[in-house]
C-alpha positions as CSV (number, residue, x, y, z in Angstrom):
1,M,16.2,-2.5,-10.2
2,V,19.4,-3.9,-8.7
3,M,21.2,-1.6,-6.3
4,E,24.8,-1.8,-5.4
5,I,25.5,-1.5,-1.7
6,Q,28.7,-0.8,0.1
7,C,29.0,-2.6,3.4
8,D,29.7,-0.4,6.5
9,S,31.8,-3.1,8.1
10,C,34.0,-4.6,5.4
11,N,33.6,-1.8,2.7
12,K,32.9,-4.4,0.0
13,T,30.4,-3.5,-2.7
14,F,27.7,-6.0,-3.5
15,K,24.2,-6.4,-5.0
16,I,21.3,-7.5,-3.0
17,K,20.4,-10.9,-4.3
18,K,17.7,-11.9,-1.9
19,L,15.8,-10.4,1.0
20,K,15.5,-12.6,4.1
21,T,12.7,-12.8,6.6
22,K,12.9,-13.3,10.3
23,W,9.9,-13.4,12.7
24,I,10.5,-11.0,15.6
25,D,7.4,-12.1,17.5
26,D,4.0,-13.6,16.6
27,N,3.0,-10.6,14.5
28,V,6.1,-8.8,13.3
29,Q,8.6,-9.8,10.6
30,R,12.0,-8.3,10.0
31,I,12.9,-8.1,6.3
32,Y,16.7,-7.8,5.8
33,F,19.7,-8.7,3.6
34,T,23.3,-9.6,4.5
35,C,26.7,-8.7,3.1
36,P,28.0,-11.8,1.3
37,C,31.5,-11.0,2.4
38,C,31.2,-10.5,6.2
39,N,27.5,-11.4,6.8
40,K,26.6,-8.1,8.4
41,E,22.8,-7.8,8.5
42,Y,20.9,-4.7,7.2
43,T,17.3,-4.2,8.0
44,S,15.2,-3.2,5.0
45,F,11.9,-2.9,6.8
46,Y,9.5,-4.5,9.3
47,K,6.0,-5.7,8.6
48,D,3.1,-6.6,10.8
49,K,-0.4,-7.9,10.0
50,R,-1.6,-4.4,9.0
51,I,1.2,-4.1,6.4
52,R,0.6,-7.7,5.2
53,K,-3.1,-6.9,4.8
54,N,-2.2,-3.7,2.9
55,I,0.2,-5.6,0.6
56,K,-2.5,-8.1,-0.3
57,E,-4.9,-5.2,-1.1
58,I,-2.3,-3.6,-3.3
59,E,-1.8,-6.9,-5.1
60,K,-5.5,-7.2,-5.7
61,L,-5.6,-3.6,-7.0
62,Q,-2.6,-4.2,-9.2
63,K,-4.3,-7.3,-10.7
64,R,-7.5,-5.2,-11.3
65,Y,-5.4,-2.4,-12.9
66,D,-3.8,-4.9,-15.2
67,E,-7.1,-6.2,-16.3
68,I,-8.5,-2.7,-17.0
69,V,-5.4,-1.8,-19.0
70,K,-5.8,-5.0,-21.1
71,E,-9.5,-4.3,-21.6
72,N,-8.7,-0.7,-22.7
73,K,-6.1,-1.9,-25.2
74,E,-8.7,-4.2,-26.8
75,I,-11.3,-1.5,-26.9
76,M,-8.8,1.0,-28.5
77,Q,-7.9,-1.6,-31.1
78,Q,-11.6,-2.2,-31.9
79,L,-12.1,1.6,-32.2
80,K,-9.1,2.0,-34.4
81,E,-10.3,-0.8,-36.7
82,K,-13.8,0.7,-36.8
83,Y,-12.8,4.2,-37.6
84,E,-9.8,3.6,-39.8
85,S,-11.3,1.0,-42.1
């Protein structure tokens, strides 16, 4: 989903094309985007090692979820073929 943003500084409307990352310290990253017209920075969020660990866990769970959905579709097709033949 692409959102249109209106810059607080220059009042131009733009779409976020890419989030940027800047290390704040050894542990914390600032995730942000900039206005393409005036370069004002907007912070989206911060992440530390706890957040990065949770994101990795979510990615693993999403992969497992996708595998289960695929398996269920195959089983449903097999059942349909068995009982509708």
